[in-house]
N, CA, C and O atoms as CSV, one atom per row, in Angstrom:
chain,resi,resn,atom,element,x,y,z
A,1,MET,N,N,0.839,-1.170,0.000
A,1,MET,CA,C,0.000,0.000,0.000
A,1,MET,C,C,0.889,1.241,0.000
A,1,MET,O,O,1.897,1.297,0.705
A,2,VAL,N,N,0.507,2.219,-0.791
A,2,VAL,CA,C,1.217,3.493,-0.882
A,2,VAL,C,C,0.343,4.569,-0.266
A,2,VAL,O,O,-0.845,4.667,-0.571
A,3,THR,N,N,0.937,5.375,0.605
A,3,THR,CA,C,0.228,6.484,1.223
A,3,THR,C,C,0.847,7.786,0.754
A,3,THR,O,O,2.065,7.962,0.791
A,4,ALA,N,N,-0.011,8.698,0.313
A,4,ALA,CA,C,0.429,10.043,-0.053
A,4,ALA,C,C,-0.348,11.031,0.803
A,4,ALA,O,O,-1.545,10.869,1.038
A,5,ILE,N,N,0.354,12.050,1.261
A,5,ILE,CA,C,-0.255,13.129,2.022
A,5,ILE,C,C,-0.207,14.358,1.129
A,5,ILE,O,O,0.864,14.768,0.680
A,6,VAL,N,N,-1.372,14.944,0.874
A,6,VAL,CA,C,-1.451,16.079,-0.035
A,6,VAL,C,C,-1.898,17.307,0.738
A,6,VAL,O,O,-2.943,17.289,1.390
A,7,PHE,N,N,-1.110,18.376,0.669
A,7,PHE,CA,C,-1.478,19.664,1.249
A,7,PHE,C,C,-2.181,20.462,0.159
A,7,PHE,O,O,-1.669,20.592,-0.953
A,8,VAL,N,N,-3.350,20.990,0.479
A,8,VAL,CA,C,-4.154,21.699,-0.512
A,8,VAL,C,C,-4.408,23.130,-0.059
A,8,VAL,O,O,-4.855,23.372,1.062
A,9,HIS,N,N,-4.116,24.073,-0.951
A,9,HIS,CA,C,-4.528,25.466,-0.788
A,9,HIS,C,C,-5.761,25.634,-1.656
A,9,HIS,O,O,-5.728,25.330,-2.849
A,10,ALA,N,N,-6.856,26.117,-1.066
A,10,ALA,CA,C,-8.110,26.256,-1.801
A,10,ALA,C,C,-8.638,27.680,-1.676
A,10,ALA,O,O,-8.241,28.438,-0.792
A,11,GLU,N,N,-9.541,28.017,-2.586
A,11,GLU,CA,C,-10.220,29.303,-2.487
A,11,GLU,C,C,-10.992,29.315,-1.170
A,11,GLU,O,O,-11.762,28.397,-0.890
A,12,THR,N,N,-10.786,30.349,-0.367
A,12,THR,CA,C,-11.320,30.402,0.994
A,12,THR,C,C,-12.822,30.179,1.049
A,12,THR,O,O,-13.303,29.455,1.920
A,13,ASP,N,N,-13.558,30.774,0.153
A,13,ASP,CA,C,-15.010,30.657,0.210
A,13,ASP,C,C,-15.533,29.321,-0.313
A,13,ASP,O,O,-16.737,29.070,-0.272
A,14,ARG,N,N,-14.638,28.463,-0.804
A,14,ARG,CA,C,-15.049,27.172,-1.361
A,14,ARG,C,C,-14.468,25.976,-0.603
A,14,ARG,O,O,-14.625,24.839,-1.048
A,15,ILE,N,N,-13.805,26.207,0.525
A,15,ILE,CA,C,-13.132,25.118,1.239
A,15,ILE,C,C,-14.067,23.943,1.540
A,15,ILE,O,O,-13.691,22.806,1.256
A,16,PRO,N,N,-15.265,24.154,2.098
A,16,PRO,CA,C,-16.118,22.993,2.390
A,16,PRO,C,C,-16.501,22.191,1.138
A,16,PRO,O,O,-16.509,20.960,1.173
A,17,GLU,N,N,-16.813,22.872,0.048
A,17,GLU,CA,C,-17.183,22.186,-1.186
A,17,GLU,C,C,-16.000,21.450,-1.802
A,17,GLU,O,O,-16.139,20.325,-2.284
A,18,VAL,N,N,-14.842,22.092,-1.781
A,18,VAL,CA,C,-13.628,21.465,-2.305
A,18,VAL,C,C,-13.306,20.217,-1.488
A,18,VAL,O,O,-12.995,19.167,-2.050
A,19,ALA,N,N,-13.380,20.330,-0.166
A,19,ALA,CA,C,-13.091,19.193,0.716
A,19,ALA,C,C,-14.029,18.028,0.426
A,19,ALA,O,O,-13.581,16.884,0.351
A,20,GLN,N,N,-15.311,18.294,0.262
A,20,GLN,CA,C,-16.270,17.217,0.008
A,20,GLN,C,C,-16.029,16.572,-1.346
A,20,GLN,O,O,-16.096,15.350,-1.474
A,21,GLU,N,N,-15.749,17.383,-2.355
A,21,GLU,CA,C,-15.494,16.826,-3.685
A,21,GLU,C,C,-14.243,15.942,-3.678
A,21,GLU,O,O,-14.220,14.882,-4.304
A,22,ILE,N,N,-13.210,16.384,-2.967
A,22,ILE,CA,C,-11.994,15.573,-2.845
A,22,ILE,C,C,-12.292,14.286,-2.082
A,22,ILE,O,O,-11.841,13.212,-2.480
A,23,ALA,N,N,-13.049,14.386,-0.990
A,23,ALA,CA,C,-13.374,13.212,-0.173
A,23,ALA,C,C,-14.125,12.151,-0.969
A,23,ALA,O,O,-14.043,10.966,-0.648
A,24,ASP,N,N,-14.848,12.559,-1.990
A,24,ASP,CA,C,-15.623,11.626,-2.802
A,24,ASP,C,C,-14.786,10.897,-3.854
A,24,ASP,O,O,-15.293,9.993,-4.518
A,25,LEU,N,N,-13.521,11.271,-4.018
A,25,LEU,CA,C,-12.673,10.645,-5.032
A,25,LEU,C,C,-12.207,9.259,-4.582
A,25,LEU,O,O,-11.874,9.062,-3.414
A,26,ASP,N,N,-12.186,8.308,-5.506
A,26,ASP,CA,C,-11.624,6.991,-5.224
A,26,ASP,C,C,-10.145,7.136,-4.879
A,26,ASP,O,O,-9.415,7.860,-5.555
A,27,GLY,N,N,-9.710,6.454,-3.840
A,27,GLY,CA,C,-8.317,6.516,-3.399
A,27,GLY,C,C,-8.087,7.497,-2.268
A,27,GLY,O,O,-7.067,7.422,-1.583
A,28,VAL,N,N,-9.014,8.412,-2.061
A,28,VAL,CA,C,-8.917,9.373,-0.959
A,28,VAL,C,C,-9.609,8.761,0.249
A,28,VAL,O,O,-10.785,8.401,0.186
A,29,THR,N,N,-8.868,8.644,1.355
A,29,THR,CA,C,-9.440,8.025,2.552
A,29,THR,C,C,-9.883,9.039,3.591
A,29,THR,O,O,-10.824,8.782,4.342
A,30,GLU,N,N,-9.221,10.189,3.646
A,30,GLU,CA,C,-9.587,11.227,4.599
A,30,GLU,C,C,-9.252,12.592,4.028
A,30,GLU,O,O,-8.327,12.743,3.230
A,31,VAL,N,N,-10.025,13.586,4.455
A,31,VAL,CA,C,-9.732,14.990,4.152
A,31,VAL,C,C,-9.931,15.754,5.447
A,31,VAL,O,O,-10.983,15.658,6.079
A,32,TYR,N,N,-8.914,16.514,5.842
A,32,TYR,CA,C,-8.969,17.285,7.077
A,32,TYR,C,C,-8.876,18.773,6.751
A,32,TYR,O,O,-8.001,19.186,5.990
A,33,SER,N,N,-9.756,19.567,7.312
A,33,SER,CA,C,-9.641,21.016,7.275
A,33,SER,C,C,-8.748,21.385,8.455
A,33,SER,O,O,-9.008,20.974,9.586
A,34,VAL,N,N,-7.703,22.154,8.196
A,34,VAL,CA,C,-6.692,22.406,9.228
A,34,VAL,C,C,-6.382,23.891,9.362
A,34,VAL,O,O,-6.709,24.698,8.491
A,35,THR,N,N,-5.741,24.228,10.477
A,35,THR,CA,C,-5.248,25.583,10.666
A,35,THR,C,C,-3.835,25.674,10.112
A,35,THR,O,O,-3.196,24.656,9.849
A,36,GLY,N,N,-3.358,26.882,9.940
A,36,GLY,CA,C,-1.990,27.068,9.481
A,36,GLY,C,C,-1.934,27.581,8.058
A,36,GLY,O,O,-2.870,28.221,7.578
A,37,SER,N,N,-0.838,27.297,7.391
A,37,SER,CA,C,-0.597,27.874,6.067
A,37,SER,C,C,-1.284,27.116,4.932
A,37,SER,O,O,-1.261,27.572,3.789
A,38,ILE,N,N,-1.892,25.969,5.228
A,38,ILE,CA,C,-2.639,25.229,4.205
A,38,ILE,C,C,-4.087,25.111,4.658
A,38,ILE,O,O,-4.406,25.354,5.822
A,39,ASP,N,N,-4.950,24.739,3.738
A,39,ASP,CA,C,-6.376,24.662,4.047
A,39,ASP,C,C,-6.848,23.244,4.331
A,39,ASP,O,O,-7.652,23.017,5.235
A,40,LEU,N,N,-6.340,22.288,3.549
A,40,LEU,CA,C,-6.784,20.902,3.671
A,40,LEU,C,C,-5.598,19.957,3.646
A,40,LEU,O,O,-4.609,20.205,2.956
A,41,VAL,N,N,-5.701,18.874,4.402
A,41,VAL,CA,C,-4.746,17.777,4.328
A,41,VAL,C,C,-5.534,16.575,3.827
A,41,VAL,O,O,-6.554,16.198,4.403
A,42,VAL,N,N,-5.045,15.982,2.747
A,42,VAL,CA,C,-5.728,14.866,2.104
A,42,VAL,C,C,-4.863,13.620,2.219
A,42,VAL,O,O,-3.675,13.649,1.895
A,43,MET,N,N,-5.456,12.531,2.679
A,43,MET,CA,C,-4.770,11.249,2.760
A,43,MET,C,C,-5.219,10.397,1.578
A,43,MET,O,O,-6.409,10.144,1.388
A,44,VAL,N,N,-4.240,9.963,0.790
A,44,VAL,CA,C,-4.498,9.102,-0.356
A,44,VAL,C,C,-3.832,7.762,-0.075
A,44,VAL,O,O,-2.641,7.707,0.228
A,45,ARG,N,N,-4.600,6.689,-0.176
A,45,ARG,CA,C,-4.041,5.345,0.039
A,45,ARG,C,C,-4.449,4.484,-1.146
A,45,ARG,O,O,-5.632,4.271,-1.411
A,46,VAL,N,N,-3.430,3.992,-1.854
A,46,VAL,CA,C,-3.649,3.194,-3.062
A,46,VAL,C,C,-2.707,1.992,-3.054
A,46,VAL,O,O,-1.776,1.919,-2.252
A,47,ARG,N,N,-2.966,1.061,-3.956
A,47,ARG,CA,C,-2.156,-0.163,-4.004
A,47,ARG,C,C,-0.746,0.065,-4.536
A,47,ARG,O,O,0.217,-0.472,-3.988
A,48,GLU,N,N,-0.617,0.855,-5.596
A,48,GLU,CA,C,0.671,0.992,-6.275
A,48,GLU,C,C,1.032,2.459,-6.476
A,48,GLU,O,O,0.161,3.329,-6.488
A,49,LEU,N,N,2.313,2.718,-6.632
A,49,LEU,CA,C,2.793,4.084,-6.812
A,49,LEU,C,C,2.163,4.758,-8.026
A,49,LEU,O,O,1.834,5.942,-7.969
A,50,ASP,N,N,1.991,4.022,-9.121
A,50,ASP,CA,C,1.365,4.603,-10.313
A,50,ASP,C,C,-0.057,5.087,-10.037
A,50,ASP,O,O,-0.531,6.020,-10.687
A,51,ASP,N,N,-0.731,4.469,-9.093
A,51,ASP,CA,C,-2.099,4.869,-8.758
A,51,ASP,C,C,-2.140,6.245,-8.091
A,51,ASP,O,O,-3.159,6.932,-8.158
A,52,VAL,N,N,-1.049,6.651,-7.452
A,52,VAL,CA,C,-0.986,7.976,-6.826
A,52,VAL,C,C,-1.181,9.050,-7.895
A,52,VAL,O,O,-1.929,10.007,-7.693
A,53,SER,N,N,-0.517,8.889,-9.010
A,53,SER,CA,C,-0.648,9.850,-10.100
A,53,SER,C,C,-2.075,9.907,-10.617
A,53,SER,O,O,-2.587,10.987,-10.911
A,54,ALA,N,N,-2.718,8.755,-10.730
A,54,ALA,CA,C,-4.099,8.722,-11.217
A,54,ALA,C,C,-5.025,9.489,-10.287
A,54,ALA,O,O,-5.898,10.225,-10.746
A,55,VAL,N,N,-4.841,9.322,-8.994
A,55,VAL,CA,C,-5.701,10.004,-8.027
A,55,VAL,C,C,-5.400,11.501,-7.989
A,55,VAL,O,O,-6.315,12.320,-8.068
A,56,ILE,N,N,-4.127,11.858,-7.870
A,56,ILE,CA,C,-3.779,13.259,-7.657
A,56,ILE,C,C,-3.767,14.054,-8.961
A,56,ILE,O,O,-4.455,15.069,-9.066
A,57,SER,N,N,-3.009,13.617,-9.942
A,57,SER,CA,C,-2.890,14.381,-11.183
A,57,SER,C,C,-4.147,14.318,-12.041
A,57,SER,O,O,-4.567,15.323,-12.616
A,58,ASP,N,N,-4.741,13.140,-12.125
A,58,ASP,CA,C,-5.876,12.971,-13.028
A,58,ASP,C,C,-7.217,13.377,-12.434
A,58,ASP,O,O,-8.144,13.703,-13.175
A,59,ARG,N,N,-7.336,13.363,-11.093
A,59,ARG,CA,C,-8.637,13.666,-10.492
A,59,ARG,C,C,-8.589,14.821,-9.490
A,59,ARG,O,O,-9.301,15.811,-9.655
A,60,LEU,N,N,-7.760,14.702,-8.456
A,60,LEU,CA,C,-7.746,15.708,-7.393
A,60,LEU,C,C,-7.389,17.091,-7.926
A,60,LEU,O,O,-8.060,18.069,-7.596
A,61,ASN,N,N,-6.356,17.187,-8.735
A,61,ASN,CA,C,-5.922,18.497,-9.235
A,61,ASN,C,C,-6.913,19.144,-10.191
A,61,ASN,O,O,-6.743,20.305,-10.563
A,62,LYS,N,N,-7.933,18.420,-10.588
A,62,LYS,CA,C,-8.956,18.973,-11.476
A,62,LYS,C,C,-10.187,19.463,-10.730
A,62,LYS,O,O,-11.134,19.947,-11.349
A,63,VAL,N,N,-10.183,19.342,-9.405
A,63,VAL,CA,C,-11.301,19.830,-8.599
A,63,VAL,C,C,-11.281,21.357,-8.624
A,63,VAL,O,O,-10.256,21.980,-8.343
A,64,GLY,N,N,-12.411,21.944,-8.961
A,64,GLY,CA,C,-12.510,23.399,-8.989
A,64,GLY,C,C,-12.320,24.004,-7.614
A,64,GLY,O,O,-12.792,23.451,-6.621
A,65,GLY,N,N,-11.639,25.125,-7.546
A,65,GLY,CA,C,-11.410,25.810,-6.275
A,65,GLY,C,C,-10.065,25.524,-5.649
A,65,GLY,O,O,-9.704,26.140,-4.646
A,66,ILE,N,N,-9.309,24.588,-6.231
A,66,ILE,CA,C,-7.963,24.314,-5.726
A,66,ILE,C,C,-6.996,25.317,-6.347
A,66,ILE,O,O,-6.981,25.514,-7.562
A,67,ILE,N,N,-6.200,25.939,-5.503
A,67,ILE,CA,C,-5.199,26.906,-5.956
A,67,ILE,C,C,-3.867,26.212,-6.180
A,67,ILE,O,O,-3.195,26.446,-7.184
A,68,GLU,N,N,-3.485,25.348,-5.225
A,68,GLU,CA,C,-2.167,24.709,-5.281
A,68,GLU,C,C,-2.178,23.448,-4.426
A,68,GLU,O,O,-2.887,23.376,-3.422
A,69,THR,N,N,-1.382,22.451,-4.833
A,69,THR,CA,C,-1.217,21.247,-4.021
A,69,THR,C,C,0.265,20.948,-3.836
A,69,THR,O,O,1.104,21.347,-4.642
A,70,GLU,N,N,0.561,20.241,-2.763
A,70,GLU,CA,C,1.919,19.766,-2.486
A,70,GLU,C,C,1.785,18.336,-1.989
A,70,GLU,O,O,1.102,18.083,-0.997
A,71,THR,N,N,2.432,17.399,-2.673
A,71,THR,CA,C,2.265,15.981,-2.368
A,71,THR,C,C,3.514,15.402,-1.721
A,71,THR,O,O,4.638,15.667,-2.149
A,72,HIS,N,N,3.292,14.608,-0.683
A,72,HIS,CA,C,4.365,13.909,0.022
A,72,HIS,C,C,4.040,12.420,0.016
A,72,HIS,O,O,2.930,12.026,0.375
A,73,ILE,N,N,4.998,11.593,-0.389
A,73,ILE,CA,C,4.824,10.142,-0.375
A,73,ILE,C,C,5.428,9.605,0.917
A,73,ILE,O,O,6.565,9.932,1.258
A,74,ALA,N,N,4.670,8.784,1.634
A,74,ALA,CA,C,5.158,8.206,2.886
A,74,ALA,C,C,6.050,7.005,2.580
A,74,ALA,O,O,5.689,6.146,1.776
A,75,PHE,N,N,7.211,6.948,3.222
A,75,PHE,CA,C,8.123,5.818,3.090
A,75,PHE,C,C,7.761,4.693,4.047
A,75,PHE,O,O,7.784,3.518,3.680
A,76,ARG,N,N,7.430,5.061,5.263
A,76,ARG,CA,C,7.212,4.077,6.326
A,76,ARG,C,C,6.191,4.641,7.306
A,76,ARG,O,O,6.176,5.841,7.580
A,77,ALA,N,N,5.334,3.759,7.835
A,77,ALA,CA,C,4.347,4.175,8.835
A,77,ALA,C,C,4.799,3.715,10.211
A,77,ALA,O,O,5.220,2.571,10.383
A,78,TYR,N,N,4.712,4.584,11.165
A,78,TYR,CA,C,4.994,4.264,12.563
A,78,TYR,C,C,3.680,4.438,13.311
A,78,TYR,O,O,3.242,5.558,13.573
A,79,SER,N,N,3.060,3.314,13.649
A,79,SER,CA,C,1.729,3.388,14.213
A,79,SER,C,C,1.483,2.221,15.158
A,79,SER,O,O,2.112,1.169,15.042
A,80,LYS,N,N,0.559,2.421,16.094
A,80,LYS,CA,C,0.187,1.360,17.018
A,80,LYS,C,C,-0.914,0.475,16.450
A,80,LYS,O,O,-1.201,-0.583,17.011
A,81,HIS,N,N,-1.529,0.883,15.357
A,81,HIS,CA,C,-2.544,0.030,14.744
A,81,HIS,C,C,-2.106,-0.363,13.343
A,81,HIS,O,O,-1.240,0.276,12.746
A,82,ASP,N,N,-2.704,-1.404,12.837
A,82,ASP,CA,C,-2.313,-1.979,11.554
A,82,ASP,C,C,-3.024,-1.256,10.409
A,82,ASP,O,O,-4.185,-1.542,10.116
A,83,LEU,N,N,-2.332,-0.329,9.770
A,83,LEU,CA,C,-2.930,0.429,8.679
A,83,LEU,C,C,-3.299,-0.468,7.502
A,83,LEU,O,O,-4.299,-0.216,6.830
A,84,GLU,N,N,-2.520,-1.498,7.242
A,84,GLU,CA,C,-2.846,-2.393,6.126
A,84,GLU,C,C,-4.219,-3.023,6.329
A,84,GLU,O,O,-5.011,-3.092,5.389
A,85,ALA,N,N,-4.508,-3.480,7.537
A,85,ALA,CA,C,-5.799,-4.102,7.808
A,85,ALA,C,C,-6.916,-3.072,7.831
A,85,ALA,O,O,-8.014,-3.330,7.338
A,86,ALA,N,N,-6.642,-1.922,8.397
A,86,ALA,CA,C,-7.669,-0.898,8.514
A,86,ALA,C,C,-8.098,-0.348,7.159
A,86,ALA,O,O,-9.252,0.047,6.992
A,87,PHE,N,N,-7.187,-0.317,6.189
A,87,PHE,CA,C,-7.499,0.255,4.896
A,87,PHE,C,C,-7.341,-0.762,3.772
A,87,PHE,O,O,-6.982,-0.414,2.648
A,88,SER,N,N,-7.612,-2.014,4.091
A,88,SER,CA,C,-7.470,-3.071,3.094
A,88,SER,C,C,-8.433,-2.847,1.938
A,88,SER,O,O,-9.619,-2.576,2.128
A,89,LEU,N,N,-7.883,-2.970,0.736
A,89,LEU,CA,C,-8.695,-2.803,-0.461
A,89,LEU,C,C,-9.244,-4.129,-0.941
A,89,LEU,O,O,-9.944,-4.183,-1.952
A,90,GLY,N,N,-8.934,-5.198,-0.228
A,90,GLY,CA,C,-9.411,-6.534,-0.602
A,90,GLY,C,C,-8.574,-7.127,-1.716
A,90,GLY,O,O,-7.874,-6.405,-2.426
A,91,ASN,N,N,-8.641,-8.403,-1.865
A,91,ASN,CA,C,-7.885,-9.092,-2.926
A,91,ASN,C,C,-8.813,-9.777,-3.889
A,91,ASN,O,O,-8.358,-10.405,-4.844
């Protein structure tokens, strides 16, 4: 499983709509509205690295109201719970 964390800058008056539209995309598991220099944090979890591009470049970046995105790929998860089981896509 590949996890990408995407920081999203959105048009201020459209943040709730942008967040919901992103949350509805396949491959997006969570969207958080946050304080600070960014507006939304998006968690993308997919099977393969190539799928990250499909979710972010082909779908997420086309959502209206997004000004800018910054994507980070996770190398390793440090957690007390099993993320693979919690977000299993099935076989």
